[in-house]
N, CA, C and O atoms as a GROMACS GRO file, in nm:
protein
  248
    1UNK      N    1   0.986   2.018  -0.289
    1UNK     CA    2   0.979   1.847  -0.294
    1UNK      C    3   0.846   1.850  -0.351
    1UNK      O    4   0.782   1.952  -0.327
    2UNK      N    5   0.778   1.739  -0.437
    2UNK     CA    6   0.629   1.721  -0.428
    2UNK      C    7   0.646   1.574  -0.342
    2UNK      O    8   0.734   1.499  -0.302
    3UNK      N    9   0.495   1.588  -0.344
    3UNK     CA   10   0.479   1.480  -0.240
    3UNK      C   11   0.325   1.410  -0.319
    3UNK      O   12   0.218   1.450  -0.365
    4UNK      N   13   0.388   1.308  -0.301
    4UNK     CA   14   0.325   1.178  -0.459
    4UNK      C   15   0.216   1.070  -0.303
    4UNK      O   16   0.255   0.990  -0.218
    5UNK      N   17   0.087   1.124  -0.334
    5UNK     CA   18   0.004   0.972  -0.265
    5UNK      C   19   0.004   0.893  -0.372
    5UNK      O   20   0.011   0.924  -0.491
    6UNK      N   21  -0.011   0.709  -0.285
    6UNK     CA   22  -0.039   0.608  -0.363
    6UNK      C   23  -0.146   0.546  -0.251
    6UNK      O   24  -0.129   0.545  -0.129
    7UNK      N   25  -0.246   0.501  -0.315
    7UNK     CA   26  -0.355   0.441  -0.225
    7UNK      C   27  -0.346   0.303  -0.274
    7UNK      O   28  -0.342   0.293  -0.397
    8UNK      N   29  -0.341   0.178  -0.194
    8UNK     CA   30  -0.370   0.061  -0.213
    8UNK      C   31  -0.430  -0.025  -0.130
    8UNK      O   32  -0.475   0.028  -0.028
    9UNK      N   33  -0.448  -0.156  -0.140
    9UNK     CA   34  -0.485  -0.260  -0.083
    9UNK      C   35  -0.382  -0.344  -0.002
    9UNK      O   36  -0.395  -0.377   0.116
   10UNK      N   37  -0.270  -0.375  -0.089
   10UNK     CA   38  -0.184  -0.444  -0.051
   10UNK      C   39  -0.220  -0.568  -0.008
   10UNK      O   40  -0.143  -0.624   0.071
   11UNK      N   41  -0.316  -0.620  -0.042
   11UNK     CA   42  -0.330  -0.757   0.024
   11UNK      C   43  -0.272  -0.858  -0.037
   11UNK      O   44  -0.302  -0.867  -0.156
   12UNK      N   45  -0.162  -0.977   0.026
   12UNK     CA   46  -0.082  -1.051  -0.093
   12UNK      C   47  -0.031  -0.919  -0.173
   12UNK      O   48  -0.061  -0.869  -0.282
   13UNK      N   49   0.104  -0.870  -0.020
   13UNK     CA   50   0.198  -0.754  -0.142
   13UNK      C   51   0.266  -0.822  -0.274
   13UNK      O   52   0.334  -0.919  -0.243
   14UNK      N   53   0.264  -0.801  -0.386
   14UNK     CA   54   0.389  -0.880  -0.466
   14UNK      C   55   0.447  -0.719  -0.505
   14UNK      O   56   0.429  -0.602  -0.471
   15UNK      N   57   0.546  -0.819  -0.620
   15UNK     CA   58   0.648  -0.682  -0.728
   15UNK      C   59   0.570  -0.532  -0.778
   15UNK      O   60   0.620  -0.420  -0.777
   16UNK      N   61   0.440  -0.569  -0.819
   16UNK     CA   62   0.378  -0.482  -0.850
   16UNK      C   63   0.335  -0.346  -0.779
   16UNK      O   64   0.332  -0.234  -0.830
   17UNK      N   65   0.297  -0.389  -0.630
   17UNK     CA   66   0.307  -0.313  -0.552
   17UNK      C   67   0.423  -0.259  -0.520
   17UNK      O   68   0.391  -0.141  -0.503
   18UNK      N   69   0.561  -0.270  -0.498
   18UNK     CA   70   0.645  -0.211  -0.463
   18UNK      C   71   0.733  -0.160  -0.621
   18UNK      O   72   0.828  -0.083  -0.602
   19UNK      N   73   0.707  -0.197  -0.755
   19UNK     CA   74   0.712  -0.132  -0.822
   19UNK      C   75   0.638   0.028  -0.841
   19UNK      O   76   0.700   0.132  -0.863
   20UNK      N   77   0.521   0.017  -0.828
   20UNK     CA   78   0.450   0.153  -0.793
   20UNK      C   79   0.541   0.239  -0.717
   20UNK      O   80   0.601   0.342  -0.746
   21UNK      N   81   0.531   0.151  -0.586
   21UNK     CA   82   0.608   0.249  -0.469
   21UNK      C   83   0.741   0.339  -0.548
   21UNK      O   84   0.749   0.460  -0.567
   22UNK      N   85   0.829   0.239  -0.580
   22UNK     CA   86   0.938   0.254  -0.666
   22UNK      C   87   0.950   0.391  -0.742
   22UNK      O   88   1.030   0.482  -0.720
   23UNK      N   89   0.841   0.383  -0.848
   23UNK     CA   90   0.853   0.491  -0.946
   23UNK      C   91   0.765   0.631  -0.855
   23UNK      O   92   0.804   0.747  -0.871
   24UNK      N   93   0.664   0.604  -0.776
   24UNK     CA   94   0.633   0.704  -0.724
   24UNK      C   95   0.771   0.796  -0.629
   24UNK      O   96   0.778   0.918  -0.626
   25UNK      N   97   0.856   0.714  -0.568
   25UNK     CA   98   0.968   0.780  -0.501
   25UNK      C   99   0.997   0.855  -0.560
   25UNK      O  100   0.974   0.968  -0.516
   26UNK      N  101   1.084   0.838  -0.730
   26UNK     CA  102   1.128   0.914  -0.846
   26UNK      C  103   1.062   1.086  -0.874
   26UNK      O  104   1.107   1.182  -0.938
   27UNK      N  105   0.915   1.062  -0.781
   27UNK     CA  106   0.873   1.171  -0.850
   27UNK      C  107   0.873   1.284  -0.651
   27UNK      O  108   0.844   1.402  -0.634
   28UNK      N  109   0.904   1.209  -0.574
   28UNK     CA  110   0.901   1.309  -0.459
   28UNK      C  111   0.896   1.163  -0.351
   28UNK      O  112   0.933   1.046  -0.358
   29UNK      N  113   0.821   1.257  -0.246
   29UNK     CA  114   0.774   1.188  -0.115
   29UNK      C  115   0.710   1.118  -0.143
   29UNK      O  116   0.635   1.158  -0.231
   30UNK      N  117   0.690   0.994  -0.106
   30UNK     CA  118   0.543   0.904  -0.106
   30UNK      C  119   0.466   0.882   0.059
   30UNK      O  120   0.506   0.819   0.157
   31UNK      N  121   0.378   0.939   0.043
   31UNK     CA  122   0.259   0.884   0.118
   31UNK      C  123   0.164   0.770   0.050
   31UNK      O  124   0.103   0.780  -0.057
   32UNK      N  125   0.167   0.662   0.138
   32UNK     CA  126   0.047   0.495   0.117
   32UNK      C  127  -0.030   0.532   0.185
   32UNK      O  128  -0.024   0.552   0.306
   33UNK      N  129  -0.130   0.549   0.095
   33UNK     CA  130  -0.287   0.552   0.188
   33UNK      C  131  -0.300   0.385   0.167
   33UNK      O  132  -0.317   0.336   0.055
   34UNK      N  133  -0.292   0.324   0.262
   34UNK     CA  134  -0.321   0.181   0.307
   34UNK      C  135  -0.483   0.160   0.356
   34UNK      O  136  -0.520   0.202   0.466
   35UNK      N  137  -0.589   0.081   0.249
   35UNK     CA  138  -0.683   0.075   0.266
   35UNK      C  139  -0.722  -0.021   0.408
   35UNK      O  140  -0.632  -0.093   0.450
   36UNK      N  141  -0.793  -0.022   0.447
   36UNK     CA  142  -0.868  -0.065   0.576
   36UNK      C  143  -0.924  -0.269   0.552
   36UNK      O  144  -0.946  -0.319   0.442
   37UNK      N  145  -0.932  -0.342   0.682
   37UNK     CA  146  -0.983  -0.440   0.617
   37UNK      C  147  -1.132  -0.401   0.580
   37UNK      O  148  -1.175  -0.436   0.471
   38UNK      N  149  -1.216  -0.327   0.671
   38UNK     CA  150  -1.320  -0.317   0.594
   38UNK      C  151  -1.355  -0.239   0.509
   38UNK      O  152  -1.476  -0.220   0.497
   39UNK      N  153  -1.247  -0.158   0.412
   39UNK     CA  154  -1.322  -0.115   0.289
   39UNK      C  155  -1.260  -0.194   0.167
   39UNK      O  156  -1.281  -0.196   0.046
   40UNK      N  157  -1.160  -0.270   0.267
   40UNK     CA  158  -1.125  -0.415   0.094
   40UNK      C  159  -1.262  -0.537   0.136
   40UNK      O  160  -1.313  -0.598   0.042
   41UNK      N  161  -1.300  -0.556   0.246
   41UNK     CA  162  -1.439  -0.671   0.248
   41UNK      C  163  -1.525  -0.585   0.192
   41UNK      O  164  -1.586  -0.648   0.105
   42UNK      N  165  -1.567  -0.454   0.197
   42UNK     CA  166  -1.669  -0.375   0.122
   42UNK      C  167  -1.666  -0.382  -0.045
   42UNK      O  168  -1.759  -0.349  -0.119
   43UNK      N  169  -1.553  -0.428  -0.079
   43UNK     CA  170  -1.571  -0.361  -0.252
   43UNK      C  171  -1.517  -0.563  -0.307
   43UNK      O  172  -1.564  -0.633  -0.396
   44UNK      N  173  -1.423  -0.589  -0.222
   44UNK     CA  174  -1.349  -0.732  -0.192
   44UNK      C  175  -1.371  -0.891  -0.164
   44UNK      O  176  -1.441  -0.984  -0.205
   45UNK      N  177  -1.290  -0.871  -0.090
   45UNK     CA  178  -1.315  -1.019  -0.014
   45UNK      C  179  -1.276  -0.991   0.131
   45UNK      O  180  -1.224  -0.883   0.160
   46UNK      N  181  -1.297  -1.076   0.215
   46UNK     CA  182  -1.212  -1.118   0.343
   46UNK      C  183  -1.079  -1.059   0.345
   46UNK      O  184  -1.034  -1.116   0.246
   47UNK      N  185  -0.979  -0.981   0.390
   47UNK     CA  186  -0.852  -0.980   0.334
   47UNK      C  187  -0.720  -1.081   0.362
   47UNK      O  188  -0.646  -1.078   0.460
   48UNK      N  189  -0.716  -1.139   0.289
   48UNK     CA  190  -0.599  -1.254   0.339
   48UNK      C  191  -0.431  -1.218   0.418
   48UNK      O  192  -0.337  -1.298   0.423
   49UNK      N  193  -0.433  -1.078   0.474
   49UNK     CA  194  -0.339  -1.010   0.541
   49UNK      C  195  -0.382  -0.916   0.628
   49UNK      O  196  -0.412  -0.813   0.568
   50UNK      N  197  -0.399  -0.907   0.765
   50UNK     CA  198  -0.467  -0.794   0.888
   50UNK      C  199  -0.419  -0.682   0.800
   50UNK      O  200  -0.347  -0.702   0.702
   51UNK      N  201  -0.470  -0.537   0.846
   51UNK     CA  202  -0.427  -0.418   0.810
   51UNK      C  203  -0.290  -0.397   0.906
   51UNK      O  204  -0.214  -0.315   0.852
   52UNK      N  205  -0.238  -0.449   1.034
   52UNK     CA  206  -0.164  -0.446   1.125
   52UNK      C  207  -0.048  -0.542   1.057
   52UNK      O  208   0.067  -0.505   1.081
   53UNK      N  209  -0.059  -0.633   0.996
   53UNK     CA  210   0.074  -0.686   0.901
   53UNK      C  211   0.099  -0.601   0.756
   53UNK      O  212   0.210  -0.563   0.720
   54UNK      N  213  -0.001  -0.583   0.697
   54UNK     CA  214   0.012  -0.498   0.608
   54UNK      C  215   0.110  -0.376   0.622
   54UNK      O  216   0.217  -0.362   0.563
   55UNK      N  217   0.030  -0.256   0.746
   55UNK     CA  218   0.099  -0.148   0.771
   55UNK      C  219   0.251  -0.207   0.833
   55UNK      O  220   0.350  -0.136   0.814
   56UNK      N  221   0.261  -0.307   0.890
   56UNK     CA  222   0.467  -0.352   0.884
   56UNK      C  223   0.535  -0.328   0.776
   56UNK      O  224   0.626  -0.246   0.758
   57UNK      N  225   0.457  -0.456   0.657
   57UNK     CA  226   0.510  -0.424   0.510
   57UNK      C  227   0.601  -0.303   0.444
   57UNK      O  228   0.715  -0.277   0.405
   58UNK      N  229   0.419  -0.230   0.465
   58UNK     CA  230   0.438  -0.090   0.381
   58UNK      C  231   0.559   0.007   0.469
   58UNK      O  232   0.645   0.064   0.401
   59UNK      N  233   0.561   0.021   0.622
   59UNK     CA  234   0.612   0.098   0.660
   59UNK      C  235   0.795   0.072   0.721
   59UNK      O  236   0.858   0.161   0.778
   60UNK      N  237   0.847  -0.057   0.695
   60UNK     CA  238   0.971  -0.108   0.608
   60UNK      C  239   0.991  -0.150   0.497
   60UNK      O  240   1.033  -0.266   0.488
   61UNK      N  241   0.966  -0.066   0.372
   61UNK     CA  242   1.025  -0.048   0.224
   61UNK      C  243   1.101   0.107   0.270
   61UNK      O  244   1.067   0.213   0.322
   62UNK      N  245   1.221   0.044   0.218
   62UNK     CA  246   1.284   0.140   0.183
   62UNK      C  247   1.288   0.226   0.093
   62UNK      O  248   1.375   0.313   0.095
   0.00000   0.00000   0.00000
């Protein structure tokens, strides 16, 4: 089985994020690399959802 890596900020999680993860699951085991708050701040803005809460959302996708 392949391992598929998907990197994302997932700040303001939406259907596009879910679609990417579901498509990746078709290819193999999915590992989501979640950007830290600091990484998001460095290229975008202060995240609206904390890393802790974004991690909780990602971990609970079936």
